[in-house]
C-alpha positions as CSV (number, residue, x, y, z in Angstrom):
1,M,-29.0,-0.7,-5.1
2,S,-29.3,-3.7,-2.7
3,R,-27.0,-5.7,-5.1
4,L,-24.3,-3.0,-5.3
5,I,-22.3,-4.6,-2.6
6,S,-21.8,-7.8,-4.7
7,Y,-21.3,-6.0,-8.0
8,E,-17.8,-6.5,-9.5
9,P,-17.0,-4.4,-12.7
10,H,-15.5,-6.1,-15.7
11,K,-11.9,-5.5,-16.5
12,V,-12.5,-2.8,-19.1
13,N,-15.0,-1.0,-16.8
14,R,-12.5,-1.2,-14.0
15,M,-9.8,0.5,-16.1
16,I,-12.2,3.2,-17.2
17,M,-13.4,3.8,-13.6
18,S,-9.8,4.0,-12.4
19,I,-8.7,6.6,-15.0
20,L,-11.9,8.7,-14.8
21,P,-11.0,10.6,-11.6
22,F,-7.7,11.7,-13.1
23,V,-9.3,12.8,-16.3
24,I,-11.9,14.9,-14.3
25,L,-9.1,16.5,-12.3
26,L,-7.2,17.3,-15.5
27,L,-10.2,18.9,-17.1
28,V,-11.0,20.9,-14.0
29,Y,-7.4,22.2,-14.0
30,V,-7.5,23.1,-17.7
31,I,-10.7,25.0,-17.3
32,A,-9.5,26.8,-14.2
33,S,-6.2,27.6,-15.8
34,S,-7.9,28.9,-19.0
35,S,-10.2,31.1,-17.0
36,R,-7.4,32.7,-15.0
37,L,-5.1,33.2,-18.0
38,E,-8.0,34.8,-19.9
39,A,-8.5,37.3,-17.1
40,N,-4.7,37.8,-16.6
41,P,-2.3,36.4,-19.2
42,N,0.6,36.9,-16.7
43,D,-1.0,34.8,-14.0
44,K,1.5,32.3,-12.4
45,L,-0.8,30.4,-10.1
46,L,-2.3,28.0,-12.7
47,P,0.1,27.9,-15.8
48,S,-1.2,26.3,-18.9
49,I,-0.4,22.7,-19.9
50,A,1.7,24.0,-22.8
51,T,3.8,26.3,-20.5
52,M,4.5,23.4,-18.1
53,Q,5.3,21.1,-21.1
54,H,7.8,23.7,-22.4
55,K,9.4,24.0,-19.0
56,V,9.7,20.2,-18.5
57,I,11.4,19.9,-21.9
58,S,13.9,22.5,-20.9
59,L,14.6,20.8,-17.6
60,I,15.4,17.5,-19.3
61,S,17.2,18.8,-22.4
62,E,19.1,22.0,-21.4
63,P,22.2,21.7,-19.2
64,D,22.2,23.8,-16.0
65,K,24.5,26.9,-16.3
66,R,25.8,26.2,-12.7
67,T,26.5,22.5,-12.8
68,G,26.4,21.6,-16.5
69,G,24.0,18.7,-15.8
70,I,20.4,18.1,-16.5
71,L,18.5,19.4,-13.6
72,L,15.6,17.0,-13.4
73,I,17.9,14.0,-13.7
74,E,20.4,15.3,-11.1
75,D,17.6,16.2,-8.7
76,T,15.9,12.8,-9.2
77,L,19.1,10.8,-8.7
78,S,20.1,12.8,-5.6
79,S,16.7,12.3,-3.9
80,L,16.4,8.6,-4.9
81,K,19.8,7.9,-3.5
82,L,18.8,9.2,-0.1
83,L,15.4,7.8,-0.1
84,L,16.4,4.2,-1.1
85,T,19.2,4.2,1.4
86,G,16.9,5.3,4.2
87,V,14.2,2.8,3.3
88,M,16.5,-0.2,2.8
89,V,18.2,0.4,6.2
90,S,14.9,0.8,7.8
91,A,13.6,-2.4,6.3
92,V,16.6,-4.4,7.4
93,F,16.5,-3.1,11.0
94,G,12.7,-3.2,11.1
95,L,12.7,-6.9,10.0
96,L,15.5,-7.9,12.4
97,I,14.2,-6.1,15.5
98,G,10.6,-6.8,14.7
99,I,11.1,-10.5,14.5
100,L,13.2,-10.6,17.6
101,N,10.6,-8.6,19.5
102,G,7.8,-10.8,18.3
103,T,9.6,-14.1,19.0
104,L,11.7,-13.6,22.1
105,S,10.1,-12.0,25.2
106,V,13.6,-10.8,26.4
107,F,14.0,-8.6,23.3
108,R,10.3,-7.5,23.4
109,I,10.6,-6.3,27.0
110,L,13.9,-4.6,26.2
111,L,13.2,-2.9,22.8
112,S,9.4,-2.8,22.2
113,P,8.7,0.1,24.6
114,L,11.6,2.1,23.1
115,S,10.4,1.6,19.5
116,T,6.9,2.6,20.5
117,V,8.1,5.8,22.1
118,I,10.3,6.7,19.2
119,S,7.4,6.1,16.8
120,L,5.3,8.7,18.7
121,I,8.0,11.4,18.3
122,P,7.2,13.7,15.4
123,P,10.3,13.2,13.2
124,M,10.3,16.8,11.9
125,A,10.6,18.0,15.5
126,I,14.0,16.4,15.8
127,L,15.3,17.5,12.4
128,P,17.1,20.5,13.9
129,I,18.8,18.1,16.4
130,L,19.9,15.8,13.5
131,F,21.4,18.8,11.6
132,I,23.2,19.9,14.7
133,C,24.6,16.4,15.5
134,F,25.3,15.2,12.0
135,G,25.7,18.4,10.0
136,L,23.7,19.5,6.9
137,G,24.8,16.7,4.7
138,D,23.1,13.6,3.4
139,F,23.6,11.5,6.6
140,A,21.2,13.7,8.6
141,K,18.5,13.3,5.9
142,I,18.9,9.6,5.8
143,M,18.7,9.4,9.6
144,L,15.5,11.4,9.5
145,I,13.9,8.8,7.1
146,I,15.1,6.0,9.3
147,I,13.8,7.5,12.5
148,G,10.6,8.4,10.8
149,I,9.7,5.0,9.4
150,C,11.8,2.3,11.0
151,P,9.9,2.2,14.3
152,F,6.6,1.7,12.4
153,I,8.1,-1.2,10.5
154,I,9.4,-2.7,13.7
155,R,6.0,-2.5,15.4
156,D,4.2,-3.9,12.3
157,I,6.6,-6.8,12.0
158,E,6.4,-7.5,15.7
159,Q,2.6,-7.7,15.6
160,N,2.7,-10.0,12.5
161,T,5.3,-12.2,14.1
162,R,3.2,-12.6,17.3
163,A,0.2,-13.4,15.1
164,I,1.8,-16.6,13.8
165,P,-0.1,-19.5,15.3
166,Q,1.6,-20.9,18.3
167,E,1.0,-24.4,17.1
168,I,3.5,-24.0,14.4
169,I,6.2,-23.0,16.9
170,V,5.3,-26.0,19.2
171,K,5.5,-28.4,16.3
172,S,8.9,-27.1,15.3
173,L,10.2,-27.5,18.8
174,T,8.8,-31.0,18.9
175,L,10.7,-31.9,15.8
176,G,13.9,-30.7,17.4
177,A,14.3,-27.2,16.0
178,N,16.2,-24.7,18.1
179,T,15.3,-21.0,18.5
180,W,17.4,-19.7,15.5
181,Q,16.2,-22.5,13.2
182,I,12.6,-21.6,14.0
183,I,13.3,-17.9,13.4
184,I,15.1,-18.5,10.1
185,R,13.1,-21.4,8.6
186,V,9.6,-20.9,10.1
187,I,9.1,-17.3,11.0
188,L,11.2,-15.4,8.4
189,P,9.5,-16.9,5.3
190,Q,6.0,-16.0,6.7
191,I,7.1,-12.5,7.6
192,M,8.8,-11.5,4.4
193,P,5.5,-10.7,2.5
194,K,4.5,-8.6,5.5
195,L,7.7,-6.7,5.3
196,F,7.0,-5.7,1.7
197,S,3.5,-4.5,2.7
198,S,4.9,-2.6,5.6
199,V,7.5,-0.8,3.5
200,R,4.8,0.1,0.9
201,L,2.8,1.7,3.7
202,T,5.7,3.8,4.9
203,L,6.8,5.0,1.4
204,G,4.6,8.1,1.6
205,S,6.1,9.1,4.9
206,A,9.6,8.5,3.7
207,W,9.1,10.9,0.8
208,L,7.6,13.5,3.1
209,F,10.6,13.4,5.4
210,L,13.0,13.6,2.5
211,I,11.3,16.5,0.7
212,S,11.1,18.4,4.0
213,A,14.8,17.9,4.8
214,E,15.8,18.9,1.3
215,A,13.7,22.0,1.5
216,I,15.6,23.1,4.6
217,A,19.2,22.2,3.8
218,A,20.4,20.9,0.4
219,N,21.9,22.0,-2.8
220,S,20.2,19.4,-5.0
221,G,17.2,17.1,-4.9
222,L,13.5,17.3,-5.8
223,G,12.5,19.0,-2.6
224,Y,15.3,21.5,-2.9
225,R,14.3,22.5,-6.4
226,I,10.6,22.9,-5.4
227,F,11.4,25.2,-2.5
228,L,14.1,27.1,-4.5
229,V,11.6,28.1,-7.3
230,R,8.9,28.8,-4.7
231,R,10.3,32.2,-4.1
232,Y,9.7,33.1,-7.7
233,L,6.2,31.6,-7.7
234,D,7.2,29.4,-10.6
235,M,4.3,27.0,-10.6
236,S,5.3,25.7,-14.1
237,V,8.2,24.0,-12.3
238,I,6.6,23.2,-9.0
239,I,3.6,21.3,-10.4
240,P,5.6,19.1,-12.8
241,Y,8.0,18.3,-10.0
242,V,5.2,17.3,-7.6
243,A,3.7,15.2,-10.4
244,W,7.1,13.6,-11.0
245,I,7.5,12.8,-7.3
246,T,4.0,11.2,-7.4
247,I,5.0,9.1,-10.4
248,L,8.2,7.9,-8.7
249,A,6.4,7.0,-5.5
250,F,3.7,5.2,-7.4
251,S,6.3,3.3,-9.4
252,M,8.2,2.2,-6.3
253,D,4.9,1.0,-4.7
254,L,4.0,-0.9,-7.9
255,F,7.4,-2.4,-8.1
256,L,7.2,-3.7,-4.5
257,K,3.7,-5.0,-5.1
258,V,4.7,-6.9,-8.2
259,A,8.0,-8.2,-6.6
260,S,6.1,-9.4,-3.6
261,K,3.7,-11.4,-5.7
262,K,6.5,-12.9,-7.8
263,L,8.7,-13.8,-4.8
264,F,5.9,-15.1,-2.5
265,K,3.4,-16.7,-4.8
266,W,2.2,-19.0,-2.1
267,Y,1.1,-16.1,0.1
268,F,-1.2,-14.6,-2.6
269,R,-3.0,-17.8,-3.6
């Protein structure tokens, strides 16, 4: 037991240990579902795997009677468009303002307190204000994502910028670099890997804000569909949709992780 802290599992063992919790959860669900369906075949709380599989196949193969499109594909594209727009805008503004706050005291004094205060406001509390100001369309949902995650990216980038050793800045000034050259050639390359990490940490919150906004006011999207079928207690749709959102979020996180390692190999040495 004393050597547990230094124990590192082999590759195969690590894979097995990573998959094991999911297998256990699946077995627990199958057992619980079988018990409830045996007691009540019409139970809707824990549908069988076969029932959910049949429902998923219909969602990806049968055109919707109202729109004529494939529901799961339409909902996925609708949600991803809003999410990616909000995340990318947040990343750009977070990087720009964060570096300026961390590098220049003038910007830090002017903008840092504002970004701190905004980051402490519960985004869902201002959702009605966004709907009143911008309507019930996509723009309000994108603004909710931006307001929800951009201040955190700003603060994280600012702290990482200020953590850069001052000796590097002094050496750059000694070699004749001006402020903007230092920002672009010295600070920006060191901060970019941090930006990828910061965006990865805010992805979960971005999905939360998007699903919440779609549940309140939307006519398509993953969150809209979940809350639409909620009134019918159709767990055979809700559970697969939640699982699909989880897969999408995990895939985005994995993509950012791999892209970061490919683009900034020097950082991960």
